[in-house]
C-alpha positions as CSV (number, residue, x, y, z in Angstrom):
1,M,109.2,90.5,121.1
2,T,106.6,92.2,118.9
3,E,103.5,90.2,117.8
4,F,102.6,90.6,114.2
5,S,99.4,92.3,113.0
6,E,98.6,93.5,109.5
7,I,98.4,97.1,108.4
8,S,96.2,98.7,105.7
9,A,96.6,101.7,103.5
10,E,93.4,103.1,104.8
11,A,94.5,102.9,108.5
12,V,97.9,104.5,107.6
13,M,96.3,107.4,105.8
14,A,93.7,107.9,108.6
15,D,96.2,109.0,111.1
16,A,98.9,110.3,108.6
17,G,101.2,107.3,109.4
18,R,101.6,108.1,113.1
19,S,100.6,104.6,114.3
20,L,102.9,103.0,111.7
21,A,105.8,105.2,112.8
22,D,105.3,103.9,116.3
23,R,105.1,100.4,115.0
24,Y,108.4,100.8,113.2
25,R,110.1,102.3,116.2
26,A,108.9,99.4,118.4
27,L,110.0,96.8,115.8
28,L,113.5,98.4,115.8
29,L,114.0,98.8,119.5
30,D,112.0,95.9,120.9
31,D,112.2,93.2,118.3
32,C,115.3,93.7,116.2
33,L,117.9,95.4,118.5
34,P,117.5,93.0,121.5
35,F,118.1,90.0,119.2
36,W,121.6,91.3,118.3
37,F,122.8,93.1,121.4
38,P,124.5,92.6,123.6
39,R,125.0,89.0,122.5
40,S,126.8,90.0,119.3
41,V,129.5,92.0,121.1
42,D,132.8,90.0,121.2
43,V,134.1,91.0,124.6
44,Q,137.2,88.9,124.1
45,H,138.5,90.1,120.7
46,G,136.4,93.2,119.9
47,G,134.0,93.7,117.0
48,F,130.9,91.6,116.5
49,L,129.9,88.0,116.2
50,H,127.0,87.8,113.8
51,C,126.5,84.3,112.5
52,L,123.5,83.4,114.6
53,D,120.7,80.8,114.6
54,R,117.1,81.5,115.3
55,D,117.5,81.9,119.1
56,G,120.7,83.8,118.8
57,T,123.0,80.8,119.3
58,I,126.4,81.4,117.7
59,V,126.8,79.0,114.8
60,D,130.2,80.3,113.5
61,T,132.7,82.7,115.1
62,D,134.2,83.9,111.8
63,K,133.6,87.6,111.1
64,S,132.6,89.4,107.9
65,V,134.4,92.6,107.4
66,W,131.2,94.0,105.8
67,A,129.4,93.3,109.0
68,Q,131.9,95.0,111.2
69,G,131.6,98.2,109.2
70,R,127.8,98.0,108.7
71,M,127.0,97.1,112.3
72,T,129.3,99.9,113.6
73,W,127.5,102.4,111.3
74,M,124.0,101.2,112.4
75,L,124.9,101.6,116.1
76,L,126.3,105.1,115.5
77,T,123.2,106.0,113.5
78,L,121.0,105.0,116.4
79,W,123.3,106.9,118.8
80,Q,122.8,110.1,116.6
81,T,119.0,109.8,116.2
82,P,117.5,112.7,118.1
83,Q,114.4,110.8,119.2
84,L,116.7,108.3,121.0
85,H,118.8,110.7,122.9
86,G,117.1,109.8,126.1
87,D,117.4,106.0,125.6
88,P,119.4,104.5,128.5
89,R,121.1,102.0,126.1
90,R,122.7,104.9,124.2
91,A,126.0,104.8,125.9
92,D,126.3,101.1,125.1
93,W,125.7,101.8,121.5
94,L,128.7,104.1,121.3
95,Q,131.0,101.8,123.2
96,W,130.0,98.8,121.0
97,A,130.5,100.9,117.9
98,I,134.0,101.9,119.1
99,S,134.8,98.2,119.6
100,G,133.7,97.6,115.9
101,L,135.9,100.4,114.7
102,E,138.9,99.3,116.7
103,F,138.5,95.7,115.3
104,L,138.4,97.1,111.8
105,Q,141.5,99.1,112.4
106,R,143.5,96.4,114.0
107,H,142.6,93.4,111.8
108,C,140.7,94.2,108.6
109,F,143.1,96.2,106.5
110,D,145.6,94.4,104.3
111,R,148.6,96.4,105.4
112,S,151.1,94.3,103.4
113,A,149.3,95.1,100.2
114,A,149.0,98.7,101.2
115,A,152.8,99.0,101.6
116,E,153.4,97.4,98.3
117,E,151.0,99.7,96.5
118,G,152.2,102.8,98.3
119,L,148.8,103.6,99.8
120,G,148.3,105.9,102.8
121,T,145.8,105.5,105.6
122,A,143.3,103.7,103.3
123,A,144.3,100.2,102.4
124,R,142.5,97.4,100.7
125,M,140.4,95.4,103.2
126,F,139.8,91.7,103.7
127,F,136.3,90.2,103.4
128,H,136.4,87.5,105.9
129,V,138.5,87.0,109.1
130,T,138.6,84.7,112.1
131,Q,137.2,85.7,115.4
132,D,140.5,87.1,116.6
133,G,141.1,88.9,113.2
134,R,143.4,86.6,111.2
135,P,142.6,87.0,107.5
136,I,140.8,84.2,105.6
137,R,139.5,85.7,102.4
138,R,139.9,88.7,100.1
139,R,137.5,89.8,97.4
140,R,138.3,91.1,93.9
141,Y,135.8,93.9,94.4
142,A,135.9,96.8,96.9
143,Y,132.9,96.9,99.2
144,S,134.4,96.4,102.6
145,E,136.0,99.8,102.1
146,A,132.7,101.5,101.5
147,F,131.2,100.1,104.7
148,A,134.3,101.1,106.7
149,A,134.0,104.5,105.1
150,I,130.4,105.1,106.4
151,A,131.4,103.7,109.8
152,N,134.2,106.2,110.2
153,A,132.1,109.0,108.8
154,A,129.4,108.2,111.4
155,Y,132.1,108.2,114.1
156,F,133.3,111.6,113.0
157,G,129.7,112.8,113.1
158,A,129.2,111.4,116.6
159,T,132.5,112.5,118.2
160,G,134.2,115.0,116.0
161,Q,137.3,112.8,115.7
162,A,139.1,114.4,112.8
163,D,141.1,111.3,111.9
164,A,137.9,109.3,111.4
165,G,136.7,111.9,108.9
166,V,139.9,111.8,107.0
167,L,139.9,108.0,106.9
168,A,136.3,108.0,105.7
169,M,137.2,110.2,102.7
170,D,140.4,108.2,102.0
171,L,138.4,104.9,102.0
172,F,135.7,106.4,99.7
173,R,138.4,107.5,97.2
174,L,139.9,104.0,97.3
175,F,136.5,102.5,96.8
176,T,135.8,104.7,93.7
177,E,139.3,104.1,92.4
178,M,139.0,100.3,92.7
179,N,135.6,100.3,91.0
180,F,136.0,102.9,88.3
181,Q,139.6,103.4,87.4
182,P,140.3,101.3,84.3
183,G,142.7,98.4,85.1
184,R,142.7,99.1,88.9
185,T,140.7,95.9,89.6
186,P,140.8,92.8,87.4
187,A,137.7,92.8,85.3
188,K,135.1,90.1,86.1
189,F,134.3,89.6,82.4
190,T,137.0,89.5,79.6
191,E,137.0,91.7,76.5
192,T,135.3,88.9,74.7
193,R,132.0,90.0,76.3
194,P,132.6,92.9,78.7
195,L,129.9,93.9,81.2
196,I,129.7,96.6,83.8
197,G,127.5,96.4,87.0
198,L,124.8,98.4,88.7
199,A,126.1,97.7,92.2
200,P,129.2,99.9,92.3
201,R,127.1,102.9,91.1
202,M,124.5,102.3,93.7
203,I,127.0,101.9,96.6
204,T,128.8,105.1,95.4
205,I,125.6,107.0,95.7
206,V,124.6,105.9,99.2
207,T,128.2,106.1,100.5
208,A,128.7,109.6,99.2
209,Q,125.3,110.6,100.7
210,E,126.3,109.3,104.1
211,L,129.6,111.0,104.0
212,R,127.9,114.2,103.0
213,R,125.5,113.8,105.9
214,Q,128.3,113.4,108.4
215,L,131.1,115.5,106.9
216,G,129.2,118.2,105.1
217,E,128.8,119.3,101.5
218,R,131.9,118.5,99.3
219,P,132.1,119.0,95.5
220,E,133.9,115.6,95.2
221,L,130.9,113.8,96.8
222,T,128.4,115.6,94.7
223,A,130.3,114.8,91.5
224,W,130.3,111.1,92.3
225,I,126.6,111.1,93.1
226,D,125.9,112.9,89.8
227,R,128.1,110.6,87.8
228,S,126.6,107.5,89.3
229,I,123.0,108.6,88.8
230,C,123.8,109.5,85.2
231,D,125.2,106.1,84.6
232,I,122.2,104.4,86.1
233,E,119.8,106.5,84.1
234,T,121.6,106.4,80.7
235,L,123.1,102.9,80.8
236,F,121.1,100.6,83.2
237,Y,117.5,102.0,83.2
238,K,115.5,100.8,80.3
239,P,112.2,102.8,80.3
240,E,110.9,101.1,77.2
241,L,111.2,97.7,79.1
242,R,110.2,99.2,82.4
243,C,113.3,97.7,84.2
244,V,116.7,98.3,85.5
245,M,119.4,96.0,84.3
246,E,121.9,94.4,86.8
247,S,124.7,94.4,84.2
248,V,125.0,95.9,80.7
249,T,127.8,96.4,78.1
250,P,130.0,99.4,78.6
251,Q,127.8,101.2,76.0
252,G,124.6,100.3,78.0
253,E,123.4,97.6,75.7
254,I,121.7,94.4,76.9
255,S,123.9,91.3,76.3
256,D,121.5,88.5,75.3
257,H,123.0,85.9,77.5
258,F,122.3,84.6,81.0
259,D,124.5,87.2,82.8
260,G,123.4,90.0,80.6
261,R,119.7,89.4,80.8
262,M,119.6,89.2,84.6
263,L,117.4,91.5,86.7
264,N,117.7,91.8,90.5
265,P,114.6,93.5,91.7
266,G,115.9,94.1,95.2
267,H,119.1,95.8,94.0
268,A,117.2,98.0,91.6
269,I,114.6,99.0,94.2
270,E,117.4,99.8,96.6
271,G,119.0,102.0,94.0
272,A,115.7,103.6,93.3
273,W,115.3,104.8,96.9
274,F,118.8,106.2,96.9
275,I,117.8,108.3,93.9
276,L,114.5,109.2,95.5
277,E,116.4,110.4,98.6
278,E,118.7,112.5,96.5
279,G,115.7,114.0,94.8
280,Q,114.3,114.8,98.2
281,Y,117.6,116.3,99.4
282,R,117.9,118.5,96.3
283,G,114.3,119.3,95.8
284,D,114.7,117.8,92.3
285,E,111.4,116.5,90.9
286,R,113.1,115.0,87.9
287,L,115.1,112.7,90.2
288,I,112.0,111.8,92.2
289,R,110.3,110.9,88.9
290,L,113.3,108.7,87.9
291,G,113.4,106.9,91.2
292,S,109.7,106.3,91.2
293,A,109.7,105.0,87.6
294,M,112.6,102.6,88.5
295,L,110.7,101.4,91.5
296,E,107.4,100.9,89.7
297,G,109.0,98.9,86.9
298,M,111.0,96.6,89.2
299,W,108.1,96.0,91.5
300,E,106.1,94.8,88.6
301,R,109.0,92.6,87.5
302,G,109.8,91.3,91.0
303,W,106.5,90.8,92.9
304,D,105.3,87.2,92.9
305,E,101.6,87.4,92.2
306,E,101.1,83.7,93.0
307,F,102.8,83.4,96.4
308,G,103.7,87.0,97.4
309,G,107.1,88.4,98.1
310,L,109.9,89.5,95.8
311,F,111.7,87.1,93.5
312,Y,115.5,87.2,93.8
313,F,116.3,87.1,90.1
314,R,114.3,87.5,86.9
315,D,115.2,87.5,83.2
316,V,114.5,90.7,81.3
317,Y,112.9,88.8,78.4
318,G,111.1,86.2,80.6
319,K,113.5,83.4,79.8
320,P,114.7,80.9,82.4
321,V,117.2,82.1,84.9
322,Q,120.3,80.0,85.5
323,E,120.8,80.7,89.2
324,Y,119.0,78.0,91.2
325,W,117.9,80.4,93.9
326,H,116.2,82.8,91.4
327,D,112.7,82.2,92.9
328,M,113.7,82.3,96.6
329,K,112.7,85.1,98.8
330,F,115.7,86.7,100.6
331,W,115.3,89.1,103.5
332,W,117.1,92.2,102.2
333,P,115.1,92.9,99.0
334,H,112.0,93.1,101.2
335,D,113.7,95.5,103.6
336,E,114.8,97.7,100.7
337,A,111.4,97.7,99.1
338,L,109.8,98.7,102.5
339,I,111.9,101.8,102.3
340,G,111.4,102.4,98.6
341,T,107.6,102.1,98.6
342,L,107.2,104.3,101.7
343,L,109.5,107.0,100.5
344,A,107.9,107.1,97.1
345,W,104.5,107.5,98.7
346,K,105.7,110.3,100.9
347,L,107.4,112.2,98.1
348,T,104.7,111.7,95.4
349,G,101.5,111.0,97.3
350,A,100.7,108.2,94.8
351,S,98.4,105.8,96.6
352,H,99.7,102.7,94.8
353,F,103.0,103.1,96.6
354,L,101.4,103.0,100.0
355,E,99.2,100.0,98.9
356,W,102.4,98.1,97.8
357,H,104.1,99.1,101.1
358,C,101.3,97.6,103.1
359,R,101.1,94.5,101.0
360,L,104.8,94.0,101.4
361,F,104.8,94.7,105.1
362,N,102.1,92.1,105.7
363,W,103.7,89.4,103.6
364,A,107.3,90.0,104.9
365,F,106.6,90.2,108.6
366,R,104.2,87.2,108.4
367,H,106.9,85.1,106.7
368,F,110.3,86.4,107.8
369,G,109.3,87.5,111.3
370,D,109.7,85.5,114.5
371,S,107.5,86.6,117.3
372,E,109.3,84.3,119.7
373,H,112.9,85.4,119.3
374,G,112.6,88.6,117.2
375,E,114.4,89.7,114.1
376,W,113.9,88.2,110.6
377,F,114.9,84.9,109.1
378,G,117.1,85.4,106.1
379,Y,116.0,82.9,103.5
380,L,112.6,81.5,102.4
381,H,111.4,79.2,99.6
382,R,109.2,80.7,96.9
383,D,106.0,79.8,98.8
384,G,107.2,81.5,102.0
385,R,108.4,78.3,103.8
386,R,111.6,78.9,105.8
387,S,114.6,77.5,104.0
388,V,117.0,77.7,107.0
389,S,116.8,79.0,110.6
390,L,119.8,81.4,110.3
391,K,119.3,85.0,111.2
392,G,122.9,86.0,110.7
393,N,125.8,84.8,108.5
394,L,128.7,86.4,106.5
395,W,126.1,88.4,104.5
396,K,123.3,89.0,106.9
397,S,123.9,91.0,110.1
398,F,122.6,94.0,112.0
399,F,122.2,96.2,108.9
400,H,119.5,95.8,106.2
401,H,116.6,95.0,108.5
402,P,117.4,97.6,111.2
403,R,118.2,100.2,108.6
404,A,114.8,99.6,107.0
405,L,113.0,99.8,110.3
406,W,114.9,103.0,111.3
407,K,114.5,104.6,107.9
408,C,110.8,103.9,107.6
409,W,110.3,105.3,111.1
410,Q,112.2,108.5,110.1
411,I,110.3,108.8,106.8
412,L,107.0,108.7,108.7
413,T,108.0,111.2,111.3
414,G,109.6,113.6,108.8
415,A,113.0,113.4,110.5
């Protein structure tokens, strides 16, 4: 396991981030990865067990379909990383990923619903299944499909299996249809006070980006990225308030009620780095400015000046928030902000982004980290005290944290 030590902006700039890059690589390969593997591999039924306590003890054998897709994608991403081509564990990563894909294919698609709706290879997916793959829960919204799409795209990129590439695109089309075709999915809010959400647009961007990375340029993917960025910029981003709304009316107005006033700093910062990455890919300074401005506003809204760390929810007008966990510190917003602040610094050279990154790194690894068993705890009280010893559940798996470690390492090495 990796012992924690603080970083500073001065030290990072002194060696152009080389030491920090090495640090992120070590945190990924020596601290995070060994916590999850091989213990998470279900050798009996396939796929991954991911509901784990502090020391890796399994506390629940149920499986999140999100986790099966996300963990498969993460393993295949490591397998494809050029700097890791000599790693002796690489063959295991591919085999474990195949196990995840096979479990998804055998157990996680709602084939009966697909037959009723006349769908082809892409069917609606479950959210929660038993260890041996019997369905437990569906969800109204379609996100399992997006994570299965990136897993299949990564498998195509790793092996050239044409069927995986076809399925990835079919799942992406199903995801966008379910989220954006009027009437396709029952609305969360009635016509009395309709709201639309930031999350589908964010996930459309990052899913299309990953499919483009693995499958190549496709006008369909570019069109969805353009549409989603346009929606975020024109409907959800409020430059006059320096914030990104979590939900707005279909016309982009703020609904002055609990749900309509809610800000989720982690979500908005995650969306900001997706836009920053698109700006980098296209060489588009306007997108880089947009992503940077979104990040700046939501950092200011989200950072807890008294105790440190990022609040989970805030109210756009500073009113009380109804969710009781609003001031807790969850792991994933901190992982997304690590990526966002570092990428913004690399793309703009603005020193405050690096200073924020170092402040965040020091707070997050001091409070979420576990030098004895590795990985991060998932949930802290506002003052940084641990709320629960869990390191994995139906929401937390081998995804946000390893993705952040991998992504920061790649940003610093220019990969």
